[in-house]
C-alpha positions as CSV (number, residue, x, y, z in Angstrom):
1,D,29.0,-38.2,-19.2
2,E,29.9,-41.1,-21.1
3,D,26.6,-41.7,-22.2
4,R,26.2,-38.1,-23.3
5,S,22.6,-37.8,-21.5
6,G,23.4,-34.6,-19.9
7,C,23.3,-35.7,-16.5
8,V,25.5,-37.2,-13.6
9,N,24.8,-39.5,-11.4
10,E,26.2,-39.4,-7.6
11,E,29.4,-41.2,-7.9
12,E,30.1,-39.5,-11.5
13,F,29.1,-36.4,-9.7
14,R,31.8,-37.0,-6.8
15,H,34.5,-38.0,-9.5
16,L,34.0,-34.9,-11.3
17,M,34.4,-32.5,-8.3
18,E,37.9,-34.6,-7.6
19,Q,39.1,-33.1,-10.9
20,L,38.2,-29.9,-10.2
21,F,38.7,-29.3,-6.8
22,G,40.5,-32.3,-5.7
23,H,44.3,-29.3,-6.1
24,R,42.3,-27.2,-3.3
25,L,40.4,-29.3,-0.5
26,K,41.9,-32.5,1.6
27,P,40.2,-35.4,0.2
28,F,38.0,-36.2,3.5
29,V,35.9,-32.8,3.1
30,L,36.3,-33.3,-0.4
31,K,34.0,-36.5,0.3
32,R,31.4,-34.8,2.4
33,V,31.0,-31.8,0.4
34,S,30.2,-33.3,-3.0
35,A,28.0,-35.8,-1.0
36,I,26.0,-32.4,0.4
37,K,26.1,-30.3,-2.8
38,F,25.2,-33.4,-4.8
39,R,21.8,-34.1,-2.6
40,M,21.4,-29.7,-2.7
41,A,21.2,-29.9,-6.8
42,D,19.2,-32.6,-6.8
43,E,15.9,-31.4,-5.7
44,D,14.2,-33.9,-7.4
45,G,15.3,-37.0,-5.5
46,S,15.9,-38.4,-9.7
47,G,19.2,-39.1,-8.2
48,E,20.7,-37.4,-11.5
49,V,22.3,-33.9,-11.8
50,D,22.4,-31.9,-14.9
51,F,25.1,-29.3,-16.5
52,K,23.2,-26.4,-15.4
53,E,22.8,-27.9,-12.1
54,F,26.7,-28.5,-11.6
55,L,27.6,-25.0,-13.0
56,G,25.0,-23.3,-10.1
57,I,27.0,-25.7,-7.6
58,Y,30.6,-25.4,-9.3
59,G,29.9,-21.7,-9.1
60,E,29.2,-21.5,-5.7
61,M,31.8,-23.6,-4.6
62,M,34.4,-21.3,-6.2
63,R,32.9,-18.5,-4.3
64,E,33.4,-20.1,-1.0
65,H,36.4,-21.0,-1.9
66,A,37.7,-18.0,-2.3
67,Q,35.8,-16.5,0.7
68,A,38.0,-19.0,2.6
69,E,41.3,-17.7,1.2
70,E,40.1,-14.3,2.0
71,E,39.2,-15.1,5.6
72,A,42.4,-16.5,6.3
73,A,44.0,-13.8,4.5
74,E,42.8,-11.0,6.5
75,K,43.4,-13.1,10.1
76,E,46.4,-13.2,9.7
77,R,46.7,-9.6,8.7
78,E,45.3,-9.2,12.2
79,K,48.1,-12.0,13.8
80,Q,50.7,-9.6,12.2
81,A,49.3,-6.2,13.5
82,A,48.8,-7.7,17.0
83,R,52.5,-8.9,16.7
84,E,53.7,-5.6,15.9
85,A,51.4,-4.0,18.4
86,A,53.3,-6.0,21.0
87,E,56.8,-5.4,19.6
88,E,56.4,-2.0,20.2
89,D,55.7,-2.2,23.4
90,G,59.6,-3.4,23.9
91,A,61.2,-6.2,25.2
92,G,60.8,-4.7,28.7
93,A,57.0,-4.7,28.8
94,D,55.3,-6.7,31.1
95,A,54.8,-10.6,29.3
96,E,51.7,-10.8,30.2
97,A,50.6,-7.1,28.3
98,Q,52.6,-8.7,25.5
99,S,50.9,-12.4,25.4
100,E,47.5,-10.0,25.8
101,A,48.6,-7.9,22.6
102,R,49.1,-11.0,20.5
103,G,46.3,-13.0,22.0
104,G,43.9,-10.1,21.2
105,V,43.1,-10.9,17.8
106,E,42.0,-14.3,18.8
107,R,40.0,-13.8,21.7
108,A,37.9,-11.2,19.8
109,E,37.1,-14.2,17.0
110,G,36.0,-16.3,20.0
111,D,32.3,-17.7,20.3
112,E,31.1,-15.3,22.8
113,S,32.8,-11.7,21.9
114,I,31.7,-12.4,18.6
115,I,28.3,-11.3,18.8
116,G,28.9,-8.2,21.0
117,N,31.5,-6.8,19.4
118,V,29.4,-4.6,16.4
119,E,32.1,-3.7,14.0
120,L,33.5,-7.0,13.9
121,C,30.4,-8.5,13.1
122,K,30.1,-5.9,9.8
123,R,33.8,-6.7,9.0
124,L,32.9,-10.8,8.8
125,G,29.3,-9.8,7.5
126,K,31.9,-7.8,5.0
127,N,33.8,-10.7,4.2
128,A,30.4,-13.0,3.5
129,G,29.1,-10.4,0.7
130,L,26.4,-9.0,3.6
131,S,25.3,-5.6,3.6
132,E,25.3,-4.0,7.5
133,D,21.6,-4.0,7.3
134,D,21.6,-7.7,6.4
135,V,24.5,-8.1,8.9
136,M,22.6,-6.5,12.1
137,A,19.0,-7.9,11.4
138,A,21.2,-11.3,11.3
139,R,22.8,-10.1,14.6
140,D,19.4,-9.2,16.1
141,Q,17.3,-12.5,15.6
142,F,20.7,-14.7,16.5
143,M,20.8,-12.9,19.9
144,K,17.2,-13.3,20.1
145,I,17.2,-17.1,19.4
146,D,20.9,-17.1,21.8
147,E,19.0,-16.9,24.6
148,D,22.2,-18.3,27.2
149,R,24.0,-16.0,25.4
150,S,26.8,-18.5,24.6
151,G,27.6,-17.4,21.1
152,C,26.1,-20.4,19.5
153,V,23.0,-22.2,18.8
154,N,22.2,-26.2,18.1
155,E,21.0,-27.6,15.3
156,E,16.7,-26.9,16.5
157,E,18.0,-22.7,16.9
158,F,19.9,-22.8,13.4
159,R,16.5,-23.8,12.1
160,H,14.5,-21.0,14.0
161,L,16.9,-18.7,13.1
162,M,16.8,-19.6,9.4
163,E,13.1,-19.2,9.6
164,Q,13.4,-15.9,10.5
165,L,15.5,-14.8,8.4
166,F,14.1,-16.8,4.5
167,G,10.5,-18.1,5.6
168,H,9.5,-15.0,3.7
169,R,12.1,-16.3,0.7
170,L,11.5,-20.5,0.8
171,K,8.9,-22.6,1.1
172,P,8.6,-24.5,4.3
173,F,9.7,-27.7,3.3
174,V,12.6,-26.1,0.9
175,L,13.9,-24.7,4.5
176,K,14.1,-27.6,6.5
177,R,16.0,-29.5,4.2
178,V,18.1,-26.2,3.4
179,S,18.3,-25.3,6.7
180,A,19.5,-29.3,7.7
181,I,22.1,-29.4,4.8
182,K,23.7,-25.8,5.7
183,F,23.8,-26.4,9.6
184,R,25.7,-30.3,8.9
185,M,28.3,-28.1,6.2
186,A,29.1,-25.2,9.0
187,D,29.1,-28.0,11.9
188,E,32.8,-29.5,10.6
189,D,34.1,-30.2,14.0
190,G,30.5,-32.2,14.9
191,S,29.8,-30.2,18.2
192,G,26.4,-29.9,17.0
193,E,26.2,-25.8,17.1
194,V,27.4,-23.4,14.9
195,D,28.6,-19.9,16.0
196,F,28.2,-16.6,15.0
197,K,31.0,-16.1,12.8
198,E,30.2,-19.7,10.8
199,F,26.3,-18.7,10.6
200,L,27.2,-15.3,8.9
201,G,28.9,-17.4,5.8
202,I,26.0,-19.5,5.6
203,Y,24.0,-16.7,5.6
204,G,25.5,-15.0,3.1
205,E,25.6,-17.8,0.8
206,M,22.3,-18.2,1.1
207,M,21.4,-14.7,-0.1
208,R,24.2,-15.6,-3.0
209,E,22.3,-18.6,-3.7
210,H,18.7,-16.6,-3.7
211,A,19.6,-13.6,-6.0
212,Q,21.0,-16.1,-8.3
213,A,18.2,-18.2,-8.4
214,E,15.8,-14.9,-8.5
215,E,18.0,-13.8,-11.8
216,E,17.8,-17.4,-13.4
217,A,14.3,-17.2,-13.0
218,A,14.2,-13.8,-14.6
219,E,16.4,-14.6,-17.0
220,K,14.5,-17.8,-18.3
221,E,11.2,-15.3,-18.5
222,R,12.4,-13.1,-20.4
223,E,13.7,-16.0,-22.9
224,K,10.0,-17.2,-23.0
225,Q,9.0,-13.6,-23.6
226,A,11.0,-13.5,-26.6
227,A,10.0,-16.8,-27.4
228,R,6.2,-15.5,-27.6
229,E,7.2,-12.6,-29.4
230,A,8.8,-14.4,-31.9
231,A,5.8,-16.5,-32.4
232,E,3.2,-13.6,-32.9
233,E,5.7,-12.0,-35.4
234,D,4.5,-15.3,-37.4
235,G,1.0,-13.9,-37.5
236,A,-2.1,-15.7,-36.7
237,G,-2.3,-17.5,-40.0
238,G,0.7,-19.3,-39.8
239,D,1.1,-22.9,-39.0
240,G,0.5,-24.0,-36.2
241,E,3.2,-26.4,-35.2
242,A,5.7,-23.7,-36.3
243,Q,4.0,-21.4,-33.8
244,S,4.5,-24.1,-31.2
245,E,7.9,-24.8,-31.7
246,A,8.8,-21.0,-31.7
247,R,6.9,-20.5,-28.3
248,G,8.9,-24.0,-26.4
249,G,12.2,-23.1,-27.9
250,G,13.5,-21.3,-25.1
251,E,12.7,-24.4,-22.6
252,R,14.2,-26.7,-25.0
253,A,17.5,-25.0,-25.3
254,E,17.0,-25.4,-21.8
255,G,16.8,-29.0,-21.9
256,D,19.6,-32.0,-20.3
257,E,21.0,-32.4,-23.5
258,S,21.2,-29.1,-25.5
259,I,22.4,-27.3,-22.7
260,I,26.1,-29.5,-22.4
261,G,26.2,-29.0,-26.3
262,N,26.0,-25.5,-26.9
263,V,28.6,-23.3,-25.9
264,E,27.6,-20.4,-26.0
265,L,24.6,-21.0,-24.0
266,C,26.8,-23.1,-21.0
267,K,28.7,-19.2,-21.0
268,R,26.2,-17.8,-20.6
């Protein structure tokens, strides 16, 4: 941010992401994710993102990366357990039975079987940071929309699913835009479909984002209230301009330029 405006454009945002995540993600993945995340943060279409918005994206990506690493480690542990179980059968066991033991975990992760395995759904949901109730609600809605029982949904079905789960939390135009972005993120292979495991990851991510947004709104309201109370303490006879300054203090502290220069605010 060489001009110290407190904001970065899309190209600057991509360079920033390269500096922070270049060692974690492959270049083509990072380029695609940067473009998607920038559009999500730039809600007003101004073509710029301030430091507060960037911190939200950065925190979200750190959580997603940690979750992906945990899922990869969990899958490796399950594979190892399957291999050990196969070895216990002994070298003389039927080759087909051993293959079945080794492949059991991988097949349990297949598109069709995930939605039918309640315990696996709960475990995947837990990895995504979801409660059992949230997982079961998502599973019920997914099964209703996935009428052909393929274990996958296309983009239109995905949008209907998001409407069922988030229609009471987000405005329609926001939900439509977010659904399109999230679907493209989940559909990494460009197949035009998303399975239940991929959906759970997106659902967990959106639940965390929603909780974070509510907390930020509550924090901002608390700061406004503190500013109002401080103004009231000055008394009705105080200077009008000074009272206005006290009331507006909380909002200005959140301004684009002042955020990056306020270390304590950045930490908070």
